[in-house]
C-alpha positions in Angstrom: -3.9 34.9 -52.0 0.0 34.7 -52.4 1.7 33.4 -55.4 4.4 31.6 -54.2 4.0 29.5 -50.3 7.0 30.2 -48.3 8.2 28.1 -46.0 9.5 30.9 -43.6 9.0 34.4 -43.0 10.8 37.0 -41.5 9.0 39.9 -40.2 10.7 43.4 -39.2 9.1 46.6 -37.9 11.1 49.3 -38.2 13.2 50.3 -35.3 11.6 53.3 -32.9 14.4 55.7 -32.7 15.4 55.3 -28.5 15.2 59.5 -28.6 11.9 60.0 -26.7 8.5 58.1 -26.0 6.9 57.0 -29.1 2.9 58.3 -30.0 -0.1 56.5 -31.4 0.8 57.8 -34.5 3.9 55.6 -34.7 1.5 52.5 -33.1 -0.8 52.7 -35.8 1.3 53.4 -38.7 4.2 50.5 -38.7 3.7 48.2 -35.1 -0.3 47.5 -35.1 0.1 46.3 -39.2 3.2 44.4 -38.2 1.7 42.4 -35.3 -2.0 41.8 -37.1 0.0 40.0 -39.3 2.4 38.1 -37.4 -0.4 37.2 -35.2 -2.1 36.0 -38.3 0.9 33.8 -39.8 0.8 32.1 -36.9 -2.6 31.2 -36.6 -1.6 30.0 -40.1 0.8 27.6 -38.9 3.4 29.4 -40.7 7.0 29.7 -39.2 7.4 33.4 -38.7 10.3 35.5 -36.8 9.3 38.7 -35.7 12.0 41.6 -34.7 12.1 44.5 -34.0 14.2 46.6 -31.3 15.3 50.6 -30.5 17.7 52.1 -33.0 20.0 53.8 -30.4 23.0 55.3 -32.2 23.1 59.1 -34.1 24.1 62.4 -33.7 20.1 63.1 -32.1 21.1 60.9 -29.8 24.6 62.3 -29.1 23.1 65.9 -29.5 20.4 65.2 -27.1 22.5 64.0 -24.2 24.7 67.3 -24.4 21.6 69.5 -24.4 20.2 67.4 -21.7 24.1 67.3 -19.7 24.1 63.3 -19.5 25.7 61.0 -21.6 23.9 59.2 -24.6 23.7 55.7 -22.7 22.0 57.5 -20.1 19.6 58.2 -23.0 18.7 54.8 -24.8 18.3 53.0 -21.4 16.0 55.4 -20.3 13.7 55.6 -23.9 14.5 51.7 -24.6 12.9 50.9 -20.9 9.6 52.7 -21.5 9.3 51.7 -25.6 9.8 47.8 -24.8 7.6 47.9 -22.0 4.9 50.4 -24.1 5.2 47.5 -26.9 4.6 44.4 -23.7 1.2 45.6 -22.5 -0.1 47.1 -25.6 0.7 43.7 -27.1 3.3 43.7 -29.6 4.3 40.2 -29.9 7.7 40.4 -31.1 9.7 37.2 -30.9 12.1 39.6 -29.7 13.0 43.0 -29.2 17.1 44.0 -29.3 19.0 47.2 -29.7 21.6 48.3 -31.6 24.1 49.3 -28.4 24.0 46.0 -27.7 27.8 44.4 -28.7 26.4 41.8 -30.8 25.1 44.4 -33.5 28.1 45.8 -33.5 29.8 43.0 -34.0 27.6 42.2 -36.9 27.1 46.1 -38.4 31.3 46.2 -38.6 31.0 42.2 -40.4 28.3 44.4 -43.1 30.5 47.3 -43.1 34.0 44.9 -44.1 32.0 42.4 -46.7 31.6 45.1 -48.6 34.5 47.3 -47.8 36.7 44.1 -49.3 34.6 44.2 -52.1 35.3 47.6 -53.2 32.0 48.4 -53.3 32.5 51.6 -51.6 33.8 54.9 -52.7 36.2 56.9 -50.9 35.9 60.7 -50.9 37.1 63.5 -48.8 34.6 66.8 -49.0 33.8 69.5 -47.0 31.0 69.2 -44.4 29.1 71.7 -42.1 31.2 71.9 -38.8 29.5 74.2 -35.4 32.7 75.7 -34.3 31.3 76.5 -30.7 29.6 72.8 -30.4 32.8 71.8 -31.4 30.9 69.3 -33.8 29.9 68.3 -37.1 26.7 68.4 -37.9 24.2 66.0 -39.4 21.6 67.3 -42.4 19.0 67.8 -40.0 20.7 69.7 -37.2 21.0 71.9 -40.3 18.5 74.3 -41.2 18.2 77.6 -43.4 15.7 78.6 -46.4 14.7 76.7 -49.2 15.8 77.3 -52.3 12.7 76.2 -54.1 9.7 77.2 -52.1 11.3 80.2 -49.5 11.2 78.5 -46.4 13.1 79.4 -43.9 12.9 76.9 -41.9 13.4 73.9 -44.0 15.8 71.0 -43.0 19.2 70.4 -44.4 17.6 67.3 -46.2 14.2 68.0 -46.2 12.3 70.8 -46.8 9.0 69.8 -45.1 7.2 73.1 -46.3 7.2 71.6 -50.1 8.7 68.0 -50.1 11.9 68.7 -52.0 15.1 66.6 -50.9 18.1 68.9 -50.7 21.5 68.9 -49.3 22.8 71.2 -46.6 25.2 73.0 -49.1 21.9 73.6 -51.4 20.9 75.8 -48.6 20.3 79.7 -48.0 21.6 81.1 -44.7 22.7 77.6 -43.3 22.5 78.1 -39.3 23.3 75.0 -36.7 20.3 73.9 -34.4 23.5 73.1 -31.9 24.0 76.8 -30.9 22.8 79.1 -33.7 25.8 80.2 -35.4 26.4 79.7 -38.9 29.1 76.5 -39.5 31.8 76.4 -41.4 33.1 73.6 -44.2 35.1 71.8 -42.7 36.8 68.8 -45.0 36.7 65.7 -43.9 36.7 62.0 -45.4 33.9 59.1 -45.7 33.1 56.3 -47.3 29.8 56.3 -49.5 27.8 53.9 -51.1 26.8 54.8 -54.7 23.8 53.9 -54.9 23.8 55.5 -58.6 25.3 52.5 -59.9 22.5 50.4 -58.6 19.8 52.2 -60.8 19.5 49.7 -63.6 19.3 46.8 -60.7 16.6 49.4 -58.9 14.4 49.8 -62.1 14.4 45.7 -62.4 13.8 44.7 -59.1 11.2 47.7 -57.8 9.4 49.0 -61.4 9.3 45.8 -63.4 9.0 43.3 -60.5 6.5 45.2 -58.1 4.8 47.5 -59.8 1.4 45.3 -58.9 2.4 43.8 -55.9 3.1 47.0 -54.0 1.2 49.9 -52.5 0.5 52.5 -54.7 2.6 54.5 -52.3 5.5 53.4 -52.0 6.0 52.2 -55.8 5.8 55.7 -56.5 7.7 57.1 -54.1 10.5 54.3 -55.3 9.6 55.3 -59.1 10.2 59.3 -58.0 13.5 58.8 -56.4 14.9 56.3 -59.5 13.8 58.7 -61.9 15.1 61.6 -60.3 19.1 59.9 -60.1 20.5 58.2 -57.6 23.6 59.4 -56.3 26.4 58.1 -53.6 25.3 58.5 -50.0 27.7 58.3 -47.2 27.8 55.2 -45.0 30.1 56.6 -42.1 30.1 60.3 -40.0 32.5 62.1 -36.9 30.9 61.0 -34.4 31.9 59.6 -31.2 28.6 57.5 -30.2 28.4 54.9 -32.5 30.0 51.6 -34.4 32.9 52.5 -35.1 34.5 52.3 -38.6 36.7 48.7 -38.5 39.0 50.2 -41.0 42.4 51.2 -39.9 42.8 55.1 -39.9 38.9 55.6 -39.2 39.6 57.2 -35.7 36.6 59.6 -34.5 34.6 57.8 -37.2 31.2 55.8 -36.5 29.3 54.2 -39.2 26.1 56.5 -39.9 23.2 55.4 -38.4 20.8 55.1 -41.5 23.7 52.0 -42.1 23.6 50.4 -38.9 20.0 50.4 -38.2 18.5 48.1 -40.3 21.6 45.6 -39.7 19.7 45.7 -36.3 17.4 43.3 -38.0 20.1 41.0 -38.7 21.5 41.1 -35.4 18.4 40.5 -33.8 17.4 37.7 -35.8 20.8 36.8 -34.5 20.6 36.7 -31.0 17.0 35.0 -31.1 18.4 32.6 -32.6 20.7 31.7 -29.9 17.7 32.0 -27.1 15.7 29.1 -29.4 18.5 27.5 -30.6 17.7 28.0 -34.0 19.3 28.9 -37.1 18.8 33.0 -38.0 20.6 32.0 -41.7 17.4 30.4 -42.8 15.3 33.3 -42.0 17.2 35.8 -43.9 19.6 33.8 -46.6 17.0 30.7 -47.9 14.8 31.5 -50.7 12.3 29.9 -49.6 11.9 32.7 -46.6 10.3 35.7 -47.2 11.1 39.0 -45.8 8.6 41.6 -45.2 9.1 45.3 -43.5 6.7 46.5 -41.9 7.4 50.8 -41.6 5.8 54.6 -41.8 6.0 56.2 -45.3 8.5 58.1 -44.4 10.9 55.6 -43.8 10.2 54.6 -47.4 13.6 54.9 -49.5 15.8 53.4 -46.7 13.9 50.4 -46.9 12.8 50.1 -50.5 16.1 51.7 -52.0 19.4 52.0 -49.4 18.7 48.4 -47.7 18.4 46.3 -50.7 20.9 48.1 -52.2 23.0 46.5 -49.3 21.3 43.6 -49.1 22.3 43.1 -53.2 25.5 44.1 -51.8 26.3 41.9 -50.1 25.2 38.8 -52.5 23.7 36.4 -49.7 20.7 37.8 -48.2 16.9 37.6 -49.5 15.2 41.0 -50.2 12.2 42.1 -49.0 9.3 41.0 -50.5 7.2 43.7 -50.1 7.3 47.1 -47.6 3.6 47.6 -47.2 5.0 51.4 -45.9 1.3 53.3 -44.2 0.7 57.2 -44.4 0.9 59.3 -41.9 -2.4 60.0 -38.6 -3.3 62.9 -37.8 -4.4 63.9 -34.1 -7.8 65.9 -33.9 -6.7 67.9 -37.0 -3.4 68.8 -37.0 0.1 66.5 -37.4 1.1 64.8 -34.7 3.9 66.0 -33.1 5.4 65.1 -29.5 7.8 67.7 -29.5 4.8 70.5 -30.0 2.8 69.4 -27.5 -0.2 67.5 -30.0 0.3 63.8 -29.6 -0.9 60.8 -27.5 2.4 58.5 -26.4 1.8 55.2 -26.0 2.6 55.5 -22.2 0.1 58.1 -21.9 -3.1 56.4 -22.9 -1.8 53.1 -21.3 -1.8 55.2 -17.6 -4.9 57.1 -18.6 -7.1 54.0 -20.0 -6.3 51.4 -18.1 -7.5 47.5 -19.6 -8.5 49.3 -22.8 -5.6 47.9 -24.9 -8.2 45.9 -27.1 -9.9 49.8 -27.8 -7.1 50.9 -28.6 -5.9 48.0 -31.5 -9.1 47.7 -32.6 -9.3 52.1 -33.7 -6.4 52.3 -34.7 -7.3 49.5 -37.4 -10.5 51.0 -38.2 -8.7 54.1 -39.2 -5.6 52.5 -40.5 -3.7 54.9 -42.9 -3.1 52.1 -45.5 -3.2 54.1 -48.2 -3.5 58.0 -47.2 -3.0 59.5 -43.9 -6.3 59.1 -41.3 -7.1 61.0 -38.5 -7.7 60.1 -34.8 -10.4 62.2 -32.3 -11.4 61.4 -29.9 -15.3 61.5 -30.5 -14.8 58.5 -33.1 -12.9 56.8 -31.0 -15.7 56.4 -28.2 -18.0 56.2 -31.4 -16.5 53.4 -32.5 -15.9 51.5 -28.9 -19.4 52.2 -28.1 -20.9 51.9 -31.8 -19.1 48.8 -32.7 -17.1 47.1 -29.8 -19.7 47.5 -27.7 -22.9 47.7 -29.9 -22.2 45.1 -32.0 -19.4 42.5 -31.0 -19.9 42.7 -27.1 -23.7 42.8 -27.5 -24.1 39.2 -29.1 -21.4 37.6 -27.6 -23.2 38.8 -24.1 -26.6 37.9 -26.0 -25.6 34.7 -26.9 -24.3 33.4 -23.2 -26.6 35.3 -20.8 -29.6 33.1 -23.2 -27.7 30.3 -22.8 -27.4 30.1 -18.8 -31.1 31.7 -18.0 -32.6 28.5 -20.2 -30.1 25.4 -19.6 -27.7 26.9 -17.0 -25.4 27.1 -19.1 -24.9 23.7 -20.6 -25.0 22.6 -24.3 -27.5 19.4 -24.5 -27.6 17.8 -27.5 -28.8 14.0 -29.3 -25.6 13.8 -30.7 -22.2 13.8 -29.9 -21.9 17.5 -30.6 -23.4 20.5 -32.2 -22.8 22.0 -35.2 -24.3 24.3 -38.0 -27.9 23.8 -39.0 -28.2 26.6 -40.8 -26.5 25.8 -43.8 -26.3 29.7 -45.2 -24.7 30.3 -41.7 -22.0 27.7 -42.0 -21.9 29.6 -46.1 -22.0 32.8 -44.8 -18.6 31.4 -41.9 -16.9 30.5 -45.3 -16.9 33.2 -47.3 -15.3 35.5 -44.0 -12.5 33.0 -43.4 -12.3 33.5 -47.3 -12.2 37.0 -46.8 -9.9 37.8 -44.4 -7.1 35.4 -45.6 -7.5 37.5 -48.9 -7.1 40.4 -47.0 -4.1 39.6 -44.5 -2.3 38.2 -47.8 -2.5 41.5 -49.4 -1.8 43.4 -46.2 -5.7 44.7 -46.2 -5.8 44.9 -42.4 -8.7 47.6 -42.0 -10.7 45.8 -44.5 -9.5 42.7 -42.9 -11.1 43.9 -38.9 -14.1 44.6 -41.1 -14.7 41.1 -42.4 -14.1 39.9 -38.8 -16.9 42.2 -37.9 -19.2 41.3 -40.2 -19.6 37.6 -38.5 -20.6 39.8 -34.7 -23.3 41.2 -37.2 -24.0 38.2 -38.8 -25.0 36.6 -35.7 -27.1 39.6 -34.2 -29.1 39.8 -37.0 -29.4 36.0 -36.9 -30.6 36.1 -33.3 -33.2 38.8 -33.8 -34.6 36.6 -36.8 -34.6 33.5 -35.1 -35.9 35.4 -31.2 -35.1 32.1 -29.7 -36.5 34.0 -26.0 -39.9 34.1 -27.6 -39.9 30.6 -29.9 -38.8 29.1 -26.0 -42.3 28.9 -24.8 -43.2 27.6 -28.2 -41.2 25.9 -29.9 -38.0 25.1 -27.6 -36.1 22.8 -30.4 -35.8 25.9 -32.2 -34.7 28.0 -29.7 -31.8 25.9 -28.8 -30.7 24.4 -32.2 -30.6 28.6 -32.3 -28.8 29.4 -29.9 -26.5 26.1 -30.8 -25.7 27.9 -34.0 -25.0 31.1 -32.0 -22.5 29.5 -29.9 -20.6 28.0 -33.3 -20.7 31.7 -34.3 -19.4 33.0 -31.3 -16.5 29.6 -31.3 -16.0 31.5 -35.2 -15.6 35.0 -34.4 -13.4 34.4 -30.7 -11.4 32.3 -33.6 -10.8 36.0 -36.5 -10.8 37.9 -33.3 -7.0 37.2 -32.1 -5.3 39.0 -34.6 -7.0 42.3 -33.9 -8.5 41.9 -30.1 -6.2 39.1 -28.2 -7.5 40.4 -25.1 -11.6 39.9 -26.0 -10.7 36.6 -27.6 -9.2 35.2 -24.5 -11.9 36.2 -22.1 -14.7 34.5 -25.0 -12.3 31.3 -24.6 -12.6 31.1 -20.9 -16.4 31.6 -21.2 -16.8 29.4 -24.1 -14.9 27.1 -21.6 -12.0 26.9 -24.6 -9.4 25.7 -21.9 -7.1 26.6 -25.5 -5.1 31.0 -25.0 -5.1 30.2 -29.5 -7.2 28.1 -32.0 -5.9 27.9 -35.1 -8.1 29.2 -38.3 -8.1 25.0 -39.5 -8.7 23.9 -35.7 -12.8 23.8 -34.9 -13.9 24.6 -31.3 -16.0 21.5 -30.5 -18.7 21.7 -27.8 -19.4 18.2 -27.0 -22.7 16.9 -25.4 -22.5 18.1 -21.6 -20.4 20.9 -22.4 -20.4 23.4 -19.5 -20.2 27.4 -20.6 -18.5 29.3 -17.9 -20.3 32.6 -16.6 -20.8 35.6 -18.6 -18.6 38.6 -18.6 -18.9 42.1 -20.3 -16.2 41.7 -23.0 -16.3 46.0 -23.4 -17.5 48.8 -21.5 -19.6 52.4 -22.1 -16.5 55.3 -22.7 -18.0 57.9 -21.3 -18.3 62.0 -21.9 -16.2 62.5 -19.5 -13.7 60.5 -20.4 -13.4 61.6 -23.6 -13.4 65.7 -22.6 -10.1 64.6 -20.1 -8.4 63.7 -23.1 -8.8 66.6 -25.1 -8.1 69.1 -22.2 -4.8 66.6 -21.6 -3.8 67.3 -25.8 -5.3 71.1 -25.4 -2.9 71.8 -22.0 0.0 69.7 -23.3 0.3 71.9 -26.4 -0.1 75.1 -24.6 2.3 74.3 -21.8 5.2 74.5 -25.5 3.3 77.0 -27.7 1.6 79.0 -25.4 -2.3 79.6 -24.9 -4.3 79.3 -28.4 -6.0 82.0 -29.8 -9.9 80.4 -29.5 -12.2 81.4 -32.2 -16.1 80.9 -32.5 -16.8 78.6 -34.3 -18.8 78.8 -37.6 -22.6 77.8 -37.2 -24.9 77.2 -40.6 -27.8 79.3 -40.7 -31.3 77.7 -40.5 -33.0 77.2 -43.1 -37.2 78.5 -43.6 -39.9 76.2 -41.5 -41.2 73.7 -43.1 -44.9 72.0 -41.3 -45.1 69.1 -39.9 -47.0 67.5 -42.8 -43.5 67.8 -44.8 -41.3 66.5 -42.7 -44.0 63.7 -41.8 -44.2 62.9 -45.6 -39.6 62.1 -45.7 -39.5 57.8 -44.6 -36.0 58.0 -43.3 -34.5 54.2 -42.5 -32.0 52.6 -40.8 -29.7 51.2 -43.5 -26.0 48.9 -43.2 -23.4 49.8 -46.6 -22.9 46.5 -47.8 -20.6 47.6 -51.6 -19.1 51.2 -51.5 -17.0 52.2 -54.6 -15.7 55.0 -56.4 -17.8 56.2 -59.4 -15.1 56.3 -62.4 -13.6 60.1 -63.6 -15.4 61.5 -60.9 -13.8 62.8 -57.4 -16.3 63.1 -54.9 -18.7 60.6 -56.1 -19.3 57.1 -54.0 -21.7 54.5 -55.1 -23.2 52.5 -52.2 -25.3 49.7 -52.0 -27.4 50.0 -49.1 -29.6 47.4 -47.0 -32.7 49.1 -45.6 -34.1 46.3 -45.0 -37.0 47.0 -47.5 -34.9 45.6 -50.6 -30.9 46.6 -51.1 -30.5 49.8 -53.3 -27.8 51.8 -55.3 -27.1 55.1 -54.0 -24.7 57.9 -55.1 -23.4 60.4 -52.7 -21.1 62.8 -52.6 -19.2 61.6 -49.9 -16.1 60.2 -51.4 -13.7 62.9 -50.5 -14.5 62.1 -46.9 -14.3 58.7 -47.0 -12.4 55.6 -48.7 -14.7 53.0 -49.8 -13.2 50.6 -47.9 -13.7 52.0 -45.1 -17.2 52.6 -44.8 -18.6 49.2 -45.5 -20.9 47.6 -42.8 -21.7 51.2 -41.8 -24.8 52.0 -40.6 -26.8 55.1 -41.7 -29.8 56.8 -41.6 -31.5 56.5 -45.5 -34.2 58.6 -46.9 -35.9 55.9 -49.0 -38.9 57.9 -50.3 -36.6 60.1 -52.4 -37.8 59.9 -55.8 -34.9 58.3 -57.9 -32.2 60.2 -60.3 -29.5 59.5 -62.6 -26.4 60.6 -61.7 -23.7 60.0 -63.9 -25.5 57.6 -65.4 -26.5 55.3 -62.3 -29.9 55.3 -61.2 -29.7 56.7 -57.6 -32.4 55.5 -55.1 -32.4 57.6 -51.9 -30.1 60.0 -50.3 -27.7 58.8 -47.0 -28.0 61.5 -44.2 -25.2 63.7 -43.1 -24.1 66.1 -40.5 -21.5 68.7 -41.9 -20.5 71.4 -39.8 -19.2 74.9 -40.6 -15.8 73.6 -42.3 -17.5 71.1 -44.4 -16.6 68.2 -42.9 -18.9 65.7 -43.0 -20.0 62.8 -40.4 -22.6 60.2 -40.5 -26.2 60.1 -38.9 -26.2 56.7 -37.2 -28.0 55.3 -34.2 -25.8 54.8 -31.5 -26.2 51.3 -30.5 -27.0 48.9 -33.6 -30.3 48.7 -34.6 -32.2 46.6 -37.3 -32.4 47.4 -41.2 -35.4 48.8 -42.1 -36.1 50.5 -38.7 -37.8 54.0 -38.7 -36.0 57.1 -37.8 -38.6 59.3 -36.3 
């Protein structure tokens, strides 16, 4: 939980660059996590503003317009509309989605530059810069490629070699060439203003390396430390270009503010516009020490949000600094890096077109595989499995079973001798209290993947309880016991719907309707009350099973997209692990394999491959040491149903007594997957 209580929260999501559609990797990296956090804050009745908008300046847009024989304005108008509509349909709950081409942003950015310039913060320098004589344009670092002096990669960019990760300047490249014309650029003198990051090194060491060593993610802190330890250098805040925000200095004709400088100021200008639209004071959200600022970004934006923008804010002097920057790693796609330019991507608008009505399914899956601590991978088969085995078989199944039984036995009416129903099982009440505490702790710690798993535990608890009580049987022998069990389940569903809201807002609303709760939102400290005589609405399925043909079409579409750009791939027959020698039926029958659920998971110290698991086998709870640590994050497999060999003789592994073995599927490349039931099964079920 937070050490400090804030009066208000300013939450930003990275401004997407309006030069093309955005794919699901972008969504998983910055936008879904930000939306989860904001929805949680609102359910906690916190004062929060959630801002985002299109980043619409820079050389990339100007050059793309040149290539498409159109104008930068037409480029940004086209993609701003596409991105904004996609976000709306996916349920992003921005308070405002602004754009940096707006006049209010231009004025805000110019005022910010003027403030720093009047204070003498900037360093003015005239230096040689690469210029493409054929294109008639100065070249951005990304529009110069050449041979990396560190690893020899012949296609390194002017700012970074993506093969070895070395940060570069264009002058360091061997045999540089322009990506616009392919020609060798020439050096041409030009004057620019620079932000002296080197003068803020001591302050950054104090603020980040000492102040945020414990609360920032290790990957974020580590990248910041690497940059600071490597020594910072002045960074240009202006460039020669027609498209952008004019530098507000006499004699700066033909120069605009560098996009990296004006883009983060877009958070401020967006807040200003929101304040104008809603009669608020924007300064309270950016300049009051009682306000908490949080940036949600991908790891490629860490340096700008953790070092450069904070230096700008510190130099200005009137602004609060980011309290946290919970940057995510990258999400890959079907074994390869996601890339729109290579055709290996699933764009947001394409998903919405191809899988209409399946927004919650996407939100759930992207959160389940969120790359919070390491790169993750989206596969269509895993998407299908998560939806079918978790949303349909666990969450949807629990709600549907209870609603059907309530309508079958009581015509959907709550009947009780008291004013309203309440938990008659103290264990259920205590468990729900623990779930809320875990949920809050995970949200406050930016552990959204774990938070979603906690939410799903409510559904798992409900399924276990319903299976244990069997009201469809006790209705004949002990009708009061059956009614009490179903009433307890109704209360569980109310809590489940409340906790669902940040993750699956559509499903939460469906459940509220089925429960006949006349609210579109229920805060965490509110309680859903089922009074005597309360009438439930008809039941409906929350989720539909994803069929194989839909997945096959998506995989084929992905292959076709890439082939259209790169040419058809050479298909190589997959290797198959040879079969072992035959065994007798008696040998097979001697194995006792059961369905179990992973309750806890942690890495075994001083090992790379081992996880220590606690598994509920239905018979008992036991410890199993499994060599799957290189394939799965511990927090990502809690709640996973597995097949476990329970009668394997115990053996000691790294000082831990392992009592069994979980069964895994392994392909020829060594990739592992759990052997799990297609639908939820009670722990202890026999695998035959």
